[in-house]
C-alpha positions in Angstrom: -17.6 -6.9 -10.6 -14.0 -6.3 -10.7 -11.3 -8.9 -10.3 -10.5 -7.7 -6.8 -14.3 -8.0 -5.9 -14.2 -11.6 -7.0 -11.0 -12.2 -4.9 -12.0 -10.4 -1.7 -13.6 -13.4 0.2 -10.4 -15.3 -0.3 -7.9 -12.6 -0.1 -6.8 -13.3 3.6 -4.5 -16.2 3.6 -1.6 -17.1 5.8 0.7 -16.1 3.2 -0.9 -12.6 2.4 -0.9 -12.1 6.3 2.9 -12.9 6.7 3.5 -10.5 3.8 1.5 -7.7 5.7 3.4 -8.6 9.0 6.8 -8.4 7.3 5.9 -5.1 5.6 4.6 -3.7 9.0 7.8 -4.5 10.9 9.8 -2.9 8.0 7.7 0.4 8.4 8.2 0.2 12.3 11.9 0.1 11.8 12.1 2.9 9.5 9.4 5.4 10.9 9.1 6.8 14.5 5.3 5.4 14.7 3.1 7.0 17.5 -0.5 7.0 18.7 -0.6 10.7 17.9 -0.4 9.9 14.1 -3.3 9.9 11.9 -2.9 7.4 9.0 -4.2 6.8 5.5 -4.0 3.3 3.9 -4.4 3.8 0.3 -5.5 0.5 -1.8 -6.1 -1.1 1.7 -7.9 -4.3 0.3 -9.0 -6.2 3.5 -7.0 -3.7 5.7 -4.2 -6.5 6.5 -1.5 -3.8 6.9 -3.6 -1.4 9.0 -4.5 -4.2 11.5 -0.9 -5.0 11.9 -0.1 -1.4 12.5 -3.1 -0.1 14.5 -1.8 -0.5 17.8 1.4 1.5 16.9 -0.6 4.6 15.3 -3.7 6.7 15.8 -7.0 6.8 13.6 -6.7 5.1 10.3 -8.7 6.1 7.0 -8.7 3.0 4.9 -9.4 3.6 1.1 -9.9 1.1 -1.8 -12.0 1.2 -4.8 -13.1 -2.4 -4.6 -16.3 -2.8 -2.9 -15.8 -6.4 -2.3 -12.7 -5.7 -0.6 -14.4 -2.9 1.7 -17.3 -5.3 2.6 -14.8 -7.8 4.0 -13.0 -5.0 5.8 -16.1 -3.7 7.4 -16.8 -7.2 8.7 -13.3 -7.2 10.1 -13.6 -4.0 11.8 -17.0 -4.9 13.3 -15.7 -8.1 14.7 -12.6 -6.3 16.2 -14.5 -3.3 17.4 -11.9 -1.2 15.6 -13.6 2.0 16.0 -10.3 3.9 15.2 -10.6 2.4 11.5 -12.8 4.1 9.0 -13.2 2.4 5.4 -13.9 4.6 2.5 -14.4 3.9 -1.1 -12.0 6.0 -3.2 -10.1 6.1 -6.4 -7.5 8.8 -6.4 -7.0 8.3 -10.3 -10.7 9.8 -10.7 -11.9 11.2 -7.3 -11.1 14.4 -5.7 -8.7 14.4 -2.9 -10.2 13.8 0.7 -10.6 17.0 2.8 -8.5 15.4 5.5 -4.7 15.6 6.1 -2.5 12.7 7.5 0.8 12.1 9.3 1.4 8.8 7.8 0.3 7.4 4.4 1.1 3.8 3.5 0.2 1.4 0.6 1.0 -2.2 0.0 1.3 -3.7 -3.5 -1.0 -1.0 -4.8 1.2 1.4 -6.7 2.0 -1.2 -9.7 -1.8 -1.1 -10.3 -1.9 2.8 -10.6 -1.2 4.0 -14.2 0.2 7.5 -13.4 2.9 6.9 -10.6 4.0 10.7 -10.7 0.4 11.9 -10.3 -0.4 9.6 -7.3 2.9 10.5 -5.4 2.1 14.1 -5.9 -1.4 13.5 -4.3 0.1 11.7 -1.5 2.5 14.7 -0.9 -0.6 16.8 -1.0 -2.4 14.8 1.7 0.4 14.7 4.1 0.8 17.0 7.1 4.3 18.7 7.1 6.7 16.5 8.6 4.8 13.4 7.6 5.8 10.1 6.2 5.0 8.0 3.0 5.6 4.4 3.1 5.3 2.6 -0.3 5.8 -1.3 -0.4 5.8 -2.8 -3.9 7.5 -5.1 -6.4 11.0 -4.6 -7.5 11.3 -4.2 -11.3 10.4 -7.6 -12.7 10.1 -9.3 -16.1 6.2 -9.5 -16.2 5.9 -13.0 -14.8 4.3 -11.6 -11.6 0.9 -10.9 -13.3 1.6 -12.8 -16.6 3.3 -11.6 -19.8 -0.2 -11.0 -21.3 -1.2 -8.4 -18.7 -0.3 -4.9 -19.8 -2.3 -2.6 -17.5 0.1 -2.9 -14.5 3.7 -1.6 -14.0 6.1 -4.5 -14.1 7.5 -3.4 -10.6 9.8 -0.3 -10.1 13.3 0.6 -10.5 14.3 2.0 -7.1 16.4 4.9 -8.5 13.7 5.9 -11.0 11.0 5.8 -8.2 13.1 7.8 -5.9 13.4 10.4 -8.6 9.6 10.6 -9.1 9.2 11.0 -5.4 11.9 13.7 -5.2 9.9 15.5 -8.2 6.8 15.3 -6.0 8.4 17.1 -3.2 9.5 14.3 -0.9 12.8 14.2 0.9 14.9 11.8 2.8 13.9 8.9 0.6 15.3 5.7 1.5 14.6 2.0 0.3 14.9 -1.3 2.0 13.9 -5.0 1.1 10.8 -5.7 3.3 10.0 -9.1 2.1 10.7 -11.9 -0.5 7.4 -13.2 -1.8 7.0 -16.6 -3.4 4.3 -16.4 -6.3 3.0 -18.8 -8.8 3.9 -17.8 -12.2 2.3 -20.5 -14.5 -0.7 -23.0 -14.8 2.0 -25.8 -14.0 2.4 -24.3 -10.5 6.0 -23.1 -11.0 6.9 -20.4 -8.5 9.4 -17.5 -8.5 10.6 -15.3 -5.7 9.8 -11.6 -6.0 11.3 -8.9 -3.8 9.2 -6.3 -2.3 10.8 -3.1 -1.3 9.8 -0.5 1.0 10.3 3.2 0.1 10.0 5.7 2.9 10.1 9.3 2.3 9.1 12.6 4.2 7.4 15.9 3.5 9.4 18.6 4.9 8.2 20.5 7.9 
């Protein structure tokens, strides 16, 4: 069982829902959302961001590699009778690309868990329809205290200019950044907290 499988049942908290709501609002502010848009939520977890956005967009494919997260998500979809939401188990670091293409791809606090940033941005570009948008919400570069200084299998956030260059290399244009949310997060066993800015990067695939 993975770390995320273990956390799944307790993942939805008022704090995590507030974060998703703020990131959803930032996406609305920067992307002309439409019910005609097909969407792909990568690293969806329990689907918090998609539930915030579902009334603004069309059918959503929600992908995660944690079975525990997907179990919670399936229950939420059933409860909401959300027939426009389709959960799939997928890890783009190892699995083939889906056959579908999308008008909108978004990901929330997932990129820093993916070792090869350049590769995943290229895969997002390949999955987008021409004229489509990618929205990445993640941590600004930080000192390692978010996950703990002894954790070495995650990125310590991202430098915006460096990430923009990687997105440009992947073929994206019109790359823009904003600060979507400031997250208070516990950083040690004594309960000390710090504020961590979460950026939103929005970019397009040329039509």
